[in-house]
N, C-alpha and C positions, 0 to 999 in steps of 0.2 A: 504493500500500500504506500509506503514511503517513497519507493521508486516511482510509482505512477504519479504521486502528488508532486514530486520535485521535477522529475525528468519530463513528464508530459504536461502537468499543470503549470510548472514554471516556464516551460517553453512557450505555451500559449499566452501566459501572463505577460512575459517580456515582449513578445511579438506584438501583442495588442497595445502595449505602451509605445511601440515604434522603435524599440531598440534594434540596431542592426543584427542580422542573423548570426554573423560570426561572433559577436560579443554575447548574444543570447545563449548560444551553444556552449561557449566557454564558461559563462557565469553559472549556468544550470549544472554543468558537469562538475565544477569545483564545489558548488553547494552540496551536491549529492555525496561527493567524496568526503566532505567534512562531516556530514550528518549521519552517514551510514556507519554504524558501529562495527560492522564486519570488515571494514576497510581501514588500512593504515594510510593516512594522508601523506603523500610524498610528491614533492615537486618533480623529482626525476620520473615518476610514473606518469605525470601529466605531460611532460616533455616527450617521453617515449610514445605515449598514446597519440600525440599530435604528429610527431615525425613519421611514425609508421604509416600515417595516412598518405604521405607524399613520397614515401620510399617505394615507389612502384613504377616499373618501366613503362607500363601502359599509359600513365599520365603524361609522358613526354609528347604524346600525340596532341594534347590540348593546345599548347602554345603554337605549334606548327600549323594546325588547322585554322587557328585564329589569324595567324600571320598570312596564310593563303587567302582567306576571306578579305582581309584588309587590303592586300595587294590588288585583288580583283576589283574591289570597290574604288580604290584610288585610280586604277587604270580605266581604260575604256572597254573592258571586257563585257560589262553589263549592257552597254549600248549595242554591242555586236550580237549578244544573246537575244535582246529584245527585237532587233531588226530581223534576225533569222526566224524567230517564232512568229513574228507578225506576217511574214511572207507565207509561212506554213499553214497557220490556222486562222488568220485574220478574217477570212471570208465566211467562217462558220457563224451560226446564230450566237450572238453575244460578242462577236468581233474582238475588240481589244480586251474584253473580259477574259476570253479564251486565251488570248496571247499572254495576258498577265499570269494566268495559272501555269501555262506551259513553260513560260520563262522561269517561273519559280521552281518547277520540276527540274529544269536543266541546271539552274544555278544551285539547286540543292546538292547536285552531284559534284559541286566544286567547293562549297563553303560549309555546309552542315549547320548553318545558323539562321534562325528566324530573324534576329535583329539585323544581321548582315544583309539578308534579302530585303527587308523593309527599308533599310537605309540606302542600299545600293541601287536596287531596281525600283524602289518606291517612287523616287523623284521623277524618273524617266516615265514610268507607267502612268502615274497619276496625271502628269502634264499632258501626255499623249491622249489619254481618255477624255480629259476635260476639253482639249482642243477639238476632239472629234464629236463633241456634243453629248457625252455621257454625264449623268448626274455626278457632282463631285463627291457626294456621300457614298454612292455605289462604287465609284472609282477607288476611294480609300478603303472601303469595306472588302472588296475583292482582293486588293493588295494585302490587307491585313490577314485575311483568312488563308490565302495561298502561301503566305510566308511561313506558316507552321509546317509546311511540307519539308522545309529545309532540315530540321533536326531528325527527320525520319529516314530520308534517303541518305546513304553514305556518301561522303564522310559525315559523321555525326558526333559532335562533342557530348551531348547528353547520353547517347548510347555507350560511348567510351566510359563515362562516369558510372553508368549503371553496371557495366561489365566489371569495373573495379570494385564497386560496392557489393556485388553479388557473387564475385569470383566466377564469372561466366566468360566463355570465350568471346573476346572482342571481335575476332574475325567472323564468327558465326552470327553475332548480333548485327554487325554492319551489313552482311549479306541478307539477313532477315528483314532489314528495313526497306529493301528495294521494292518488292511487290506491294506491301502496304502503302508506301509512299505514292506509287503509281496509281493504286486504287483510290486513294484519297483525292489525287488530282483528277482522276476520271469522274468520280462522283461529283466533285465541285464543278467540273465542266458541264456535266449534264444539268446541274441545278442552274448554272449561269445561262445555258441555252434556253431553258424553260422560262426563266425570269426575263431574259432579254426579249423573247417573243411577245410577252405580255406588255412590256414597256416600249417595244418597237425601237430598240437601240440600233444604231447604224452598224453596217458591216464594211469591212475592207473589200476591195475587188479581188476576185480569185486571181492568183498569180500564175504565170506560166512556169513550166518546169525549168526553163532557162533562168528565169528570175530567182526561183527558189535555189537553183544550183549556185548561182553567183553569190547569193546571201550565205549559203552553206559554206562556200569557200572562204568568204570574208570572216566567218565565225568558226572555221574548222578547228583551229588549235585550241581555243577555249572549250569547244564541244568535245574535244578528245580527252579532257581531264578526267571525267568520271570513268571512261573506258580504261584509261591507264591504271587508275586506282583499283577498280574492280577486278580486271584481268590480272593485274600484278599480284593481288592477294590470292586469287584462285590458282594461279600457276606457280605460286611459291617464289616469285621474284623478290618479294619483300613481305614482311609481316604487316598486320593491320596498323601497328604503331609506326613502323617505318614508312607506311603509306603517307602519313602526315608530312614527313620530311620531303617525300617525293612531290606531294601536292604543293607545298610551299616553294620548292625549287622550281617546279614547272611553271607555276603562276608567275614567279619572278622573271623567268626566262622569256615567257610569252609576252608579258607586259613591257619588258625592255625591248624585245624584238619589234613590237608594234609601235614603240615610241610613246606609249601611254604613261610611262613612269620614268623618272630620271634618278640619278644618284642623290640629288637634292631632296627628293621625296622620301627616301628610305629612312632617315632619322625619325620623321614623324610617324611613319608606318610602324617602325620598331617600337617607338614609344607607346603608341596606342595598343600594340600587341602586348607589351609588358604590363600595361595598366589592367587590361582585361584578364590576362593570365593570372596576375597577382590577386585580383578580386575573386577569381574562381578557386585558386589553389589554397588561399588562406581559409576559405570555407571548408575545403577538404580536410585541413588539419584538425579544426575543432569538431567537424562532423564525425571524423574517425574516432576521436576520444569519446564523443557523445554516443556513437554507435556501439562502441565497446562496452560502455556502461549499460546501455539498453539491453544488449545481449546478456551481460553478466546478471542483470536484474531479472531476466526471464520475461521481459515485456512481450517479445514476439510470441511466446507460448500463451501468455494471457490473451493477447489479441486473437490468436488462433482459436482459443477456447470460446471467445465471444462469437466469432464467425461460425464456429462449429455448431453452436447452439441453434443457429438458423439453418445451416446446410453444410454438407460435405461434398455436394455436387460441384465439380470444377467450373462448370459454366455459370451456375448461380453465384459461386464464390467470386468469380471474375466480375460479374455485374455489381455485386456489393462493393468490391474493392474499387471499381471504376467510379461509382457514386461518391465514395469517400475521397478519391483522388481529385475528382472535379471540384469538390468543396475545398480541399486543401490547396488546389491550384489557384483559387481566387484570393488566397491570403498569403501565399508563399511563392517566391520565385522558383522556377523549375529546378535550377541547379541544387540549391540547398534541400529542396523537397526530395529530389532523387537520393541525395546523400543521407538524409535523415530517415526517409520512409522505406527505402529498399531493405535495410537490415531487419526492419519490423515486419514487412509484408511478404517479402520473397520466400522466407522459410515456410510459411503456412501455405501459400498458393502452390508451392512445389510439393508439399506433403499431401495435397489432395489430387495430385496428378497433372498439374499444369507445368508445361515445359518452361524453364527459366528464360529461354530466348523468346518464346512467344509472349510471356508475361512482360519482359523488358520492353518490347515494341509497343504493347498496349499501354503500359505505364507511361512511357515517354510521350506517346500521342495524346493520352488523356491529360497529362500535366501541361502539354503545350497549349491546350485550350485556355489556360490561365494567362497566357501571353496576350490574348485578345479579350480578356475579361477584367473589368475593374474590380478592386482597386489596384492590383498589381499591374496587369496589362501593359508590359513594357513596349510591345509592338505598337499599341494604340498611341502611346505618348510620342514614340519616334515619328509615326505617320502624322500625328497632329502638328508636330513641328515642321515636317516636310510640306504638308498640304495647307496649313493654316485654317483647316476646317474646324469649327467648334467641337470640342471633345464630346459633348452630349450627342451631337449629330452622328459622330463616328460610331459611338457605342450603339445607338439605335439602328444604324445601317448594318452593323456587323452581326446583330442577333440572328437574322435569317440564315446566315452561313453556318450556324451551329447545326442546322438540319443535316447537310451533307457530312459534316464531321462526325456527328453522333451515328449516322447511318453506317459510316465506315467502321467505327469502333464496334458496333453491333455485329457487322459482317465478320470482322476479324475474331471476335469472341466465339462466334458460332462455327467458323471455319478456320481453325488454326493451321490447316494445311497451306493456306495462303502465305502465312508468315514463315512457316518451316520448310516450304518446298525447296527453295534454293539452298539453304544450309544443309538439308538432308541429302540433296543431290550432289552438291559440290564441296561440302565441308564436313564430311562424315567424321564421326567420333568426337564432335565438339563437347 
């Protein structure tokens, strides 16, 4: 009872007060160690618990994936992606709305970040849609909704962090995100097509194969990025962690070759990468200490007992967990949510027969909904700054896009084969 009161109650209390997550985790952990009579308080134990969190080779992927995304945003790669996808699907019902989603799918295979998608593609997509006569609220909403595809399709920083927290194969997780990410994009495109026909939104003219070919050549090297990463992992050219270094190096070479970035731009790109990496890694340290105490106190078993009272059915268990994650996603940023909740939830869902890779993809997708849901809603704040559309209007316009997102989550829960097909086929023994 003491563990639940301090570790869970204390966490919620300090978060409601607005204390930053990294300090909240540290304060709650130290308080528990001081008050638990079965533990001998030791500063060395605290330091060891924190350092163990980052003493992990897999985490090296995080700064390099962030660097790759920053390089692409700094250069003109996003413009090339948008131009190619416009030629490809701009004539479909929904026009630039479809382009917006497809561009996010392509960019997801390069950056793995919803924030990078919103900041990089957002300004280009929203301006193009407004100039073409689309409602500004719809333009921002489709940009926000499609950005959450980024953390699902590899490379994906959230999937890497889940792999570290659950001791699951990062390679299998990255491959598992491919089909769910494509499914989410397809369901969103269907929704946009239906919505656009009701609103009579304009379409682009159908392009000739020659025009599409020219655009493809113009964007060829950026489009090659996800193929290099995926096939490199599959054929054993490099590990999933080393793929991050390959992505960063390739993005740098392509941006320099196109002349989109110069040596003068590098210090700023590196500085931004260091800031984002530090903010993520410092949470990993305190979250690891907190997670160790959570496991030691037996809270995962307690949580499992509560869910078991309701059901032991794996599908129903996933639905219950998804509802819980949707609630937590509205009050907690995805990265700390992954690091805090994975040690609590993963053991139970695995005990009822849910594959850890399958659960990882569902967990990440569900938590990403929080990026477009107030009060956390990081993507909403980024796009509000980019578009200057009032925040309240953005929130109202985004709400209908929860339909395709929830439909996708339900499909993935009911048909785990979609998530596990590629890992089972190409990454056996994960």
